[in-house]
N, C-alpha and C positions, 0 to 999 in steps of 0.2 A: 495621273491624268483621269479626268472625269469620264464617265461612260458616254455622255452626250457628245463631248468633244472627240472621244475615241471613235464613235460611230460616224461622225462627219468626216473624220480623217480617213476612215476605212472606205467611205464612198468614193473619195477622190484619189486615194493612194493605193488601194489594193488593185493590183493589176498583175495577174500571174504571167501575162505575156511580156511585161516590162518590169523586170526586177530592179532596175536602177532607180526607178521612181519610188521604191519601197524602202524606207529607213529600217535600220536593224531593230530599233526599239519598237517600231510598229509591228514588225514580224513577231516578236516575242509577245507583245500585248495582244496581238490578234489570236495567237494560239491559246493564251490563257482565257481570253474572253469567250472564244468559241467553246472551249471545254466547260466553262462556267454556265454558259447559256444552254449547252446540251444537258448538263446535270439538272438545271431548273426545269427544262422541258420534260425530262423523264419523270421528275417528281410530280409535276402538274398532271401529266398523263396517268401516273399511278393513282393519284387522288380521284381522277375522274373515272377511271376503269381499274379498280383494284384487282380484278381477275382478268388478266390480259391473256388473249388467246395466243396460239402459236405464231400467227402473222405478226403480232406485236414483237415477239421475240426475234423474228427474222429482221424486222425493221431496226431493232437495236443493234443487231449484228452488222447490218448494212451501214448504219450510222457510224459505228466504231471503225469499220473498215474504211469509210470515206475520210474520217478524221486522220487515220493513219496514213492514207495515200496523200492527203493534203499536206501533212507534216513532212513527209519524205520529199515532196515537190518543193516545199519552201526551203528545206535544208539544202537541196541540190542547187537551187537558184541563189541562195545567200550563204555560202560556206564561211565567209569572213565573219559573220555574226557569231559563230560558234568557235572560232579560233583560227590558228594558222593552218591547221590540218583538218581534214574532214573526219568527223566522228563516225564510228561504226554503229550499226544497229544495236549491238549489245551494250555499247556505252550509253546510248540515249534511252535504253529500256524497251526497245522494240523487239528484242529477242532474248530468251532466257540465257543466263550466264552459267556455265558449267566450270566448276573448279576442279582441278586435278589434285588427287590425294597422293602424297608420297608413300612409297612402299616401306615395309619394315626395314629392309636392308639399307635404304637411303637414310632413314631416320637414325639407324645405328651408326652410320658413318659420321653424322654430325655429333660432335662432343657437346653434351649438355653440362652446364655448370653444376657442381654439387649443391644439393639442396639440404639444408640442415633445419630440422624441426625441433623446436624447443617446447617441451611439455611442462607447463607450469603446474606445480602441485596444488591441489585444492586447499583453500585457506581453512584452517581448523577453527571451529567455533570456540570462542572463549566463554568463560562463565558469564561475562557481561552480556555477550550475544544471546546466550541461552535464557538468562533471566530477563532480558529485554522483551521477550515474547510474553505477553500478558497471559496467554492460555497456559503456558508451561509454569509460570510463576504461581498462577492461581491453583494449579493442581499439586505443586510441590509444597506450598506453604502449610497445608494442614499436617503434613508429616514431620515438620520441624517444630521444635519447641520454641518458646518465647525467647529464651536465652540464645538459641542458635540464630534466630532471625535478627536479634539485636546485635549479636557478634558479626553477622554478615553485613549488616548495615554500617558497621564501623570501619569497614575495609577501605571505602572510598566515598567521595561525595556523591558520585553518580549512583552507586548502589544504594547509598543511604536515601537519596531522594526517590529512587525507584521502589524501595521496600516500604518506606514510611508514607509515601504519597500515593501509592497505588491502592485503589479501593479494595477492601475485603481481603487484604493479605492476612490480617488478623481476625478474619471472620470466624474461624474455628480455633478456639483457645482452650488448650488442655493444660490445667495446672496440677495434675495429679503427681507429676514428678518435679514440681517446682519446690526447691528447698526453702525458699523464703516463705512459702505458704504453709509450712509444717510447723507445728508447735514444738518449741524447744523441749529437751528432756527435763525431768523434774529437778535434777540438780542444777542444771544451767538456768532454769527459770527461777529457782530460789535465789541464785546469786545476782540476778538482774536487779538494778535499782528500781524501786517503786516510787510513784508519785505520792505526794502528801495525801491526796484524796484516794481512798481505797477503791479499786475497781471491782466490778461484779464478776461473777464466774463467766457469764456470756461474753463480757467485754474482754476478759483475759484470753479466752480461747479464740475470739474473733480478731484479736489484734494482728496476728501474722497475715491473715487474708486481707484485712483492711489496708495494711501497709502495701501489699502487692497491688491492690486496686488503686491506691493513691499514686503509686509510681506509674502505673499504666495511664492514669488520667493526665498526669503531667506531660507524658509523651504523646498525648492525643490518640491513644490506641484504644482506650476503654469504650469509646463511643462506636467503634467499628466492629466490636465483638457481637456475633449473632448466635453462636453456639458456645456455651460455657460449660466445661466439665470440671467438677470438683469432687470426684469420687474418692472416698477414703480419707478426705481431709477433715480438719476440724471446722465444721460449719454450723454455728449456732443458728437458731431460728431467726434471730434479728438480722443476720446477714442475708438470709433468703428473703426476708421482708424487704430489705433495701433493694435487692435485685428485682423483685416483683413489683414493688410499689413506687419506687423513686424514678425520676426522669434521668438519673445519671447513667442508667444502663439501657441498652437497646437489645437485650438478649431475647431471642425467640425460643431456643431450646436450652433447658437447664438440666444438668445431670448431677444428682446428689445421692448416689447410691452408696450405701454402707458408710455414711458420713459419721464422724464422731461428734459427741456433745450436741446432738441434734434433738431438741425437745419436740416430739411428734405432735403432742397436743397443741403446743404453741404454733407449730407449723400449720396444722389444720385450721387454726383460727386465722392465721395470716391469709391462707388461700381462700377461706370463706369470706373474709373481708374484701379480698381483691375482686371477687366475682359478685359482689353485692349489687342489687338492681340499681342503686343510686350512684354507681361509680361514674367517673368522668368518661366521656366517649373516647374510644381508642385505647382504653386500658382494660386489663393489663397487657403489657407488651409480650410477656412470656406466654407462649402458646402450647408448650409441651414440657413435661417434667418427667425425668427418669428417677424413680425412687424405690420401686419394689423389686426389680430384677436384681439378683445378686451379681456382683462384679465378675466372679469366676464360677463356672460350673464344676465344682470339685467332685470327683468320683466318690461314691459311697464306699465306706470301708466294708470289707467282707465280713460277713456275720460269723462269729466264732471260728476264726481261722485256725487258732491253736488246737481247739478241740477236734476239728475236722482232720487236721494233719496227723495228730496223735492217733485218733481212732482209725484213720485209714491205714496208717503204718502197722497197727496191731492186727487189723482184720484182713489185710490184703494177703493173698496167697498166690504162688506162681500159676496155679491152674485156674484161678478165678477169672471169669470173664467180666469185663466192665459192663455195667448196665447200659442199655440203649439210651442214647440221648438224642432228642429231636434236633435235627439241623434246621436252624431258622432260615427261612427263604431270604435271599438277598433282597434288600430294598431297592426299588428303582432309583435311577440316578437323580431324578427330579426330587424325590422325597429326601435324599441325602443332603442336598444343598439347600433345601427349604428351611425356613426358620422353625425353631422348636415349637412355637405356638401353632403351627400348621401341620404338625405331626402328632401321632399318638404318644406324646412324651410323658404323660402322666403329671405328677406333681411338679410344677414349675416355681411356684411361689410358696413361701413359708406359711404354715398354718396359723401362726400366732399374729396375724395382722389385726390391728385394732379394728373393731366393728365400726367406729366412727369414720374410718377412712372411706367406707362405702357411701356414707351420707355426703362426705366431702366430694367424692368423685361424682356423685349424682348432682350436686349443686354446680360443679364446674363443667358439667357436660355441655359441649358446644362452645366453651370458652377456653378451657385448658385441658389438654389431653395428657394421659398418663401411660406408663408402660404396663398398665393393668386395666381391665374393663369389668363391668358389673356382669354378674350371672343373669342370663335372660331366660332361665327355665320358667315353666308355667307357675311354679310355686311362689315366685317372687312377683308375679304380675297379678295384682288384685282385680284387674278388669279383664283377665283372660277368660275366654269361654270354655277352655279346656277343663274337664273335671279335675278337681284337686284330689289326687289319689290318696294322699295321707290325711286329708281333711284339715290341715293347718297351713296357712300361708307363712312365708318366711319374709323377714326384713331384707332390705337390699344387702347383698354380699358380693365380695370380689371373687371373680372366677380365678381359681388357682390351679385347675387341672385341665390340661390340653388333651382332647379326645380324638383329634385327627379328623381328616376330611371324609372318612367312610360313613360316619353316622352310626346310628343304633344298629346292633347286630340283627335285630328283628325286622326293622322297617327301612334301614339304610338312610335315615334322615333324623330329624329331631322335631318335637312338637312345635316349637316356636319358629322353626325354619332356620337353616344355616346362614351365616353371614358370608356372602360371596363377594370377593373383591371386584370392584367395578360395577356392581349392581346394588349392593346394600349401602346404607348410610356410613359415612366415614367414622362416626362416633362408635360404631360397633367393633372397631379394630384397635388393638393396642399399639403403642410405640414399640418398635422392634430394635433389638440390639444386634450389632453395635450401633452407636450413634453415627449418623451419616457424616461423612467428611466434607463433601463438596456441595452440600445443600443444607439450608436451615429451615426448610418448609416442613410442615407437619405431614403432608401427603407423602413426601419422600421418606420421612422417618417411619411411616406406617406401611409403605409399599413392600409386599413380599416379592419373592423371586417369581417373575412372570414367564409364562410359556405361551406359545402361539395357539396351542390346541386346547387349553383349558384355563379356567379362572380359579385361583386358590380359594379353598373353602376353610372357614374358621369356625370351630365349635369348641366351646369351653364351658366348664361347670364349676360351681363352688363345691366344697367338700361335703356339705350337707345334702346336696342334690344327687351326689354320685355315690353316697354310702350304700354298701350292699348291692351296688348295681354295676360295678366295674371290676373286671378281672385284672389283677396286677401282673399276671404272667403273659397273657396274650393281648392285653389292652382292649378286649371286647367290653362293651357296655350296653345296657338296656335302658330305654327311656321309660317314662311313666305310663305310656300307652301300651307298650309291649309287656311291661312287668309292673302292674299297678301296686301289688303288695309284695315287695321283696321279703323272702323268708330269711331271717337272720339266723344262720346256723351257728350255734355257740358250741365251741369245742373247749372243754375244760382241760387245757394243756398246762402243765407246769413248765417253768422256764427251761428245764433240762430235757423236756420231751420234744421229739420231732415227729411223733405219730399219734393218731387218735384211735381209741378203742372202737372197734366196729360194733354197730348196734343192729345190723341187719343180718343178712345171710352169712353163713360160716364158710362159704365156698371161697377159695383163694384164686380161682381162675378169673382172668380179666378178659371176658369175651367182648368183641367189638359191638358197639351199639350204634344204630343208625343216627345220623345227625338230627333227623326230624323228631325222633323219640326222646331226645335229651331234654331234661327239665331245665327251664330257664331259671337261673338263680345264681347267687354267689355265696360261697362258704369258705371259711378259713380252717383248713385242716393241717397245714404245715406252716411253722413259724417263719420259715425263710421264703416260701412261695407267697405267703400272704393270702388274701381273698382271691379265690380262683373260681372259674366257671366249671360247668359239668364236663365239658370236653377236655379241659386240662386235667381234671381229676382222673378221668378214665385213662389219660395218657401217662401220667406220672405217679399215680397212687396205686399201691398194691395192698393185698391183705395177706398177712403172714399165715402160712398153713400150720404153724406150730402154736403161736400165742394168740392168733385171731385178731391181731392188731393191724391197723392201717399204717402204712409208711410211705414216704416219698423216695423214689429211686434216684432223684437228682441230688438230694441233700442228705442222704444217709449212706455214707461211704462204707463199704464192707457188706452191703446187703446184696441179695440176689433177687431173681424174679419170683421166688417162692417163699423166702424167709427174710425177715428184717435183719438189721445188722447185729442185734444182740443174739437172736436165735441162731443166726448163721455162724457167729463166732463160737457160741456154746456148743453147737453140733460138731464143729471141727475139733474142739477140745475133747469132747467125748470120744470121737473117732481116734484121736491120738492116744487116749487112755487105753482103748482096746488093743492098739498096736503095741 
């Protein structure tokens, strides 16, 4: 019913005094229309006067009360409209309804049907569910060999498509344990049939590795490799040239440490050709090469162990007290987990590195990074304003000695300034071992262990710049500013001697000397200690009161604080003769 018709009907039909003239439908429509019009009037009044006073609130209450009284009067006059019986005020919503709550005793009387709860065990994840997660597969793949991944892909079609079609599953490829990449023994190689055309030596030793590469290329795996590790395998320079120069490979990091049949002269020519100024844009794709760091840090063999054991057993007596040995202070936890290049580790690379490697690294700077860097000491910089202490500049050389983050013992820094991670250029830092597993970027390969409170400091020198400047016992070293002219102390020691004849005072007492009065310099007086500083000499070297010779209390078993091992043993023999 339209609102206009409803209002006209209301004018003629609404008569509270005569309820017979009021149809039932008109009564219900009247109630709804009045409520609607009341809501509209309140909304319009609220828009006109948003802040209504207390009188407006009283008017609202009066209007609501009038509507309630009018509804009750209409219900009383037309009860047939609402049913055969008259509804109560609770049923029509004019009074709140209160429900009675049964007591515990009444609830216990009613028997509840038994309720059974079935607990479904959680579904165990299968291998397919685990490998379907790309993040898990990406982190697990570098720990599996190529044969393991191929064997896994052969179990089902779903796993095969998941392993071979997922990008970068073969991003990290380690062929060091691949039997197909290893050269057959000499007897087996001699029995293999040879082609009519004789192969060269490089082709013969490169054949196993090229066969592996061909197999991976047929499976569409070779193009996905970003980190390739060939440590210890037979890798001629021609194979490295193919990896660096050809479009067949997309390798970013290449590791060729301790490889066999590798011609280094030819390798340097390949690298210099790869970084030539006229090279095509976007080449070479190889951005980092591991070559200088040894595969394993094998511990040094003890010096003269048989002699020391025999001499100690001859000289030791029950009443003899062992010489005092300095207890080294424990290194902080941060330095223990830091890479060896960022600790005072000493000699890290071998001394017999070809000098041409320094020129090759210098030409490759900014294009190909290595696990070694050039020495940045002032003697190698022709344009340095620092005074050249020894008057002769040096050619570019590879830094082989790690000096630690403390700097020079005199100035706690270095003349050229230390390389600080996050502040210095990335070319000043070497590639760190081990090769990163989950990344093939050069920054990730060079990144040391980071801490929130400090930035790692890198200081390294070549052997020529640190000669007669570094103590091999406590790792102290002196820069060219603090020690311009290092005095080379020559001790004429025969191979069987462990002590040097004293040239100064004959007193055998070792009185403490203040640290400020110690002479800066390095000298070699003990074969096993090597070059040591003055503080280490005072700590471990003594002068025999009998023969006036100097000896080391750490490497002369059977000695005492006053006599060397020889005189101490001879004195005991003489005392036994008197007894």
